[in-house]
N, C-alpha and C positions, 0 to 999 in steps of 0.2 A: 225286729230284733235289734236294729240299729238304735232305735229309741231306747230300748232296754239298756244297751251299752252306755248311751249318753246319760241315762238316768243313774246308773251305777257310778259313773265318773262324777256326775254332779253331786251325788250324795257323799262320795269320798272326799271331794274338794270343798264341800260346804262346812266342814268342821271348823273349830275355832282357829283363828289365825295364829294363835300363840303356840299351839302344839302341832306337831306333824300329824297329818291324817293317818289313820290306821291303814296299814297295807292290806290289800285284799288277799284272801287266802290263795294259795298256789293253784287250787282247783279252779277258782273263778278266773284267774289269769289265763289258764289253759283254755277255758271255755271261750273267753273273749278272743284269744288267738285263733281258735278253731272257727269261730264265726267269721272273723276277718279272712282267714285263708279260704274258706268255702265261698264267700262272696267274691273274693278276688279271682278264684278259679272260674266261677260262673261268668264273670265279666270277661276274662280272657277267652273263654270258649265262645262267648257271643261275638266278640271282636273277630275271632278266627272264622266263625261261620259267616259273618258279614263279608269278610275278605274273600272267602271261597265263592260265595254267591256273586259278588261283584266280578270276580275273575271269569266265572261261567257266563255271566251276562255280557261281558266285554268280548269273549270269544264268539258268542252267538252273534253279536253285533258286527264283528269283523267278517264272519261268514256271510251274513246278509249283505254287507257292502260288497264283498267279492262276487256274490251271485248277481247283484244288481249291475255291477260293472261288466260282468261276462254277458249278461243279457243285453246290455246297452251296446256292447261291441257287436254282438250277433245282429241286433236290429240295424245298426249302422251298415254292416256288410250286406244285409238283405236289401236295405234301401238303396245302396250303391249299385247292386246288381240289378235291381228293378229299374233304376234310372237309366242304366246302360242299355237294358233290353228295350225300354221305351224309346230311347234315342235311336237305336238301331232300327226299330220298326218304323219310326217316322222317316228316317233317311231312306229306307227301302221303299216307302210310299211315294217319294218324289221321283219324277222321271230323271234319268241321268242326262245331264246337260253336256252336250259335246261342244267343244270350242268351235265357234263359227268362224268363217273366214273373214267376216266383217270386223271382228275385233282386232 
């Protein structure tokens, strides 16, 4: 449709340079305006849809990052508890040394 509009404009402007080109009928002007308005609204709706999708994707990405951070903290705390239990079991395995009188 855009080519059609350009074709009409080209025909109207290709007249002789001495006289003014004939003005298109009012109905054709309204038709061209309607085509522009329709295409402009489609473009705006596509841009809005892209923005909504990007917002949804960003929110999902933030949730995933929060879950990963939470899991990382849980793993760290489990690792710390495990190391503490291992250290205690090793210490319990050693005989208790009493200070000798020689020292």
